[in-house]
N, C-alpha and C positions, 0 to 999 in steps of 0.2 A: 191060323191067323184070326179066324172069326172068334175063337175063344179068347185070344189076347184082347181084341177090340171090345168084347163083352166085359171082360174084367176091367178094362180102362173106363168103360162107361159106368160100371158099378162104382168104381173108385171115385170118378168124377161126380157122380150123383151124391155119394156120401159126403165128400169134402165140399160140396156146394150147398146141398139142401140142409145139412146139419147146422152150419153157421147161420144160414138164412133163417131157419126155424128158431134158433136161439136168439137172434137179434129181434125178430118180430115178437116172440113171446116175452122178452125182457122189456119191451117198450112201455107197456102200461105202468110198470113199477117206477120207471124213471120220469114218466109224465106226472105220476102222483107225487113223486119227490120234488119235482120242479127242477131237476138237474139238466140244464140246457146243454152242457158240454157232452154228457154221456148220450143224451137224446140225439144230438147232432151226429155223433159217432154211429149210433144205431141206425139212423136214417141213411147215412152214407153207406154203411155196411149192407143194409137191406137193398139199396139200389144196385150196388156192385154185384151182390150175389143173385139178385133177380135176373140180371143180364146173363150171368153164368148159368142160372137155371134154364134160361132159354137155350143155351148151348147144350145142356143135358138133354133137353127135349129134341133138338135137332140131331144131335149125335145118336140118340136112341132111335129116332125115326129112320135115319140112314142105315143104322145097323139092322133094324128089323124090317126093312123094306119088302123082303120076300114074304113076311108074315102079316102084312097090313090088313089083309082080309079077315084075319082071325079076331073073334070078338074080344078076347082079353086085351089085345093090343089097341084096338079101336076105342074101347072103353077107357083104357088107361090114358091114351093120348087126349081124349076128350076131357077127362078129369084133370089132366095136367094143364090144359088150356084154361079150364075153370079156375084152377089154383093160381095160375099166372094173372088172370083177371082180378081175382080177389086180392092178390099181392099188390096190384096197382092201386087198389083202394087203401090198403095198409100204408103204402108209401105216401099217398095223398094225405091220409090222416096224420101220419108222422110229421109231414111238412106243416100241416095246419097247427098241430100242437107246438111245433118249434116256433112258428111265427107268433103264436099267442104268448108263449112263455118268454120269447125273446123281447117282447115289448116291455118297456120300462114301467109304464103306469096304466096301460090300456086295460080293457076288459071290463068286468063287472065292478060294482062298488067294492066288493071284497078284495079281489086280486085277479091277475091274469090266470092264476092256477084254476080258478073257478070255471073259466071258459075252456081251459084245456082239458078238464076232467070229462067233458063230453066225449072226447076222443078215446078215453080209457076203455070203456065198455066195447066200443066198436072195434078197436084194434085187438083187444083180447078175444072177442068173439071170432073175428075174421082169422086171426092167427090160429085159433083152435081148429077152425074148420079146415084151414089149409093143411095143418098138421095131420088131421084125420085123412084128408085126401092123399097126402104123401104115403101114409100107412096103407091105405086101400090099394094104391098103385103098387106098392111093394108086395103086398099079398098077391095081387093079380099077376105080377111078373114072376113070382116064385112058383105059384101053383098053376098058372095058365100057360107058361112057356113050354115049348116042345122039348122033349128030352133028348 
């Protein structure tokens, strides 16, 4: 039964963190293009999958409750919480870019796109860091878990 729950956890993580990563990594491209409709979709996708990622964390914590004292699991859980905090910043920056690009004529003298470009670097950097954290957690789960 534990093996089945572990496989469900792994599948849940793949089908949650994959789309979440794709949505956050695609955001800078559509901020640059000024495509509000796609940016709105990415923002909504990020929020939905961020909540699902919290479910991955909780399911994993329940599944590994007997191993919580082991360093690989404690470090992985801490990194996951850091990734979720960074994800909250990405969601915030996506919302800011949406508000700026959604304005008709506001922003700088050039265009609203000029103000939204500030979010591009921040979202790209945070998304990259979050992706690296997911990969570190994956490595720790594979090589640190008990056989």
